[in-house]
C-alpha positions in Angstrom: 0.6 -9.0 -21.3 2.1 -9.5 -17.7 2.0 -6.3 -16.2 5.1 -5.1 -14.6 5.4 -4.1 -10.9 5.4 -1.2 -9.4 6.4 0.4 -6.0 3.3 2.5 -3.8 3.0 3.7 -0.8 -0.9 3.3 0.3 -1.9 5.3 3.2 -4.8 5.0 5.1 -6.3 7.1 7.9 -8.9 5.2 9.9 -11.7 6.8 12.1 -14.0 4.0 13.3 -12.2 1.4 15.2 -14.1 -1.1 14.2 -12.7 -2.0 10.6 -9.0 -2.4 12.3 -9.7 -5.8 11.9 -10.7 -5.6 8.5 -7.6 -3.5 7.3 -5.6 -6.3 9.2 -7.1 -9.2 7.1 -7.0 -7.2 3.8 -3.0 -6.4 4.4 -2.5 -9.9 5.5 -4.3 -11.0 1.9 -2.0 -9.1 -0.1 1.2 -9.5 2.3 3.4 -11.0 -0.9 3.0 -7.6 -2.3 4.2 -5.6 1.1 7.9 -4.5 2.0 6.7 -2.7 4.6 4.1 -1.0 7.2 4.4 1.9 9.4 1.1 2.8 12.2 0.8 5.5 14.1 -2.4 5.9 16.6 -3.0 9.2 16.5 -5.2 9.2 19.9 -5.7 13.2 20.2 -7.9 12.6 17.6 -9.4 8.9 17.9 -7.5 8.1 14.1 -5.0 5.2 13.5 -2.5 6.5 10.6 -0.9 3.6 8.3 1.4 3.5 5.7 2.3 0.8 3.6 5.3 0.0 1.0 4.2 -2.3 -1.7 5.4 -3.9 -4.8 3.2 -5.2 -7.4 1.6 -4.3 -10.5 -0.8 -1.1 -10.7 -3.9 -3.1 -10.5 -3.5 -4.8 -7.7 -2.1 -1.5 -5.9 -5.4 0.1 -7.4 -6.9 -3.1 -5.9 -6.0 -3.3 -2.8 -6.4 0.8 -1.9 -9.8 0.6 -3.6 -11.2 -2.4 -1.3 -10.0 -0.5 1.9 -11.7 2.3 0.9 -14.6 0.8 0.9 -14.2 0.0 5.0 -16.3 2.3 6.8 -14.4 5.1 8.5 -11.4 4.1 6.3 -10.0 6.6 3.9 -7.3 5.1 1.3 -4.6 7.0 -1.0 -1.9 5.2 -3.7 1.5 7.6 -4.7 3.3 5.3 -7.2 6.8 5.2 -8.0 7.7 6.8 -11.7 7.5 3.7 -14.1 10.8 1.9 -13.8 12.1 4.3 -11.3 14.7 2.4 -9.1 14.7 -0.4 -11.8 18.4 -2.1 -10.6 20.4 -3.1 -13.9 19.8 -6.2 -14.7 23.8 -7.7 -15.0 26.8 -5.7 -14.1 28.1 -3.0 -15.7 24.5 -2.4 -17.1 23.2 1.5 -17.1 20.5 2.5 -16.7 
């Protein structure tokens, strides 16, 4: 049975600048699921903060977040939408 897609935000705090290329490579690998990305350099603390909005099966979101969190100096957490949240009506006149 195919999993339904969920919308989620994967947030990362990167404390080891050497991990940035690996983060970018991983995000590129899963690029077809990424709807948007925002990155903020926090120079005073030597951190990079990145939030990525994804639309993917829950297993894929978990895999991306897990792979990111295993990189040296990267903390990663995911926040999921409620199931079926924001699902558009299937045809004109349908009500959710």
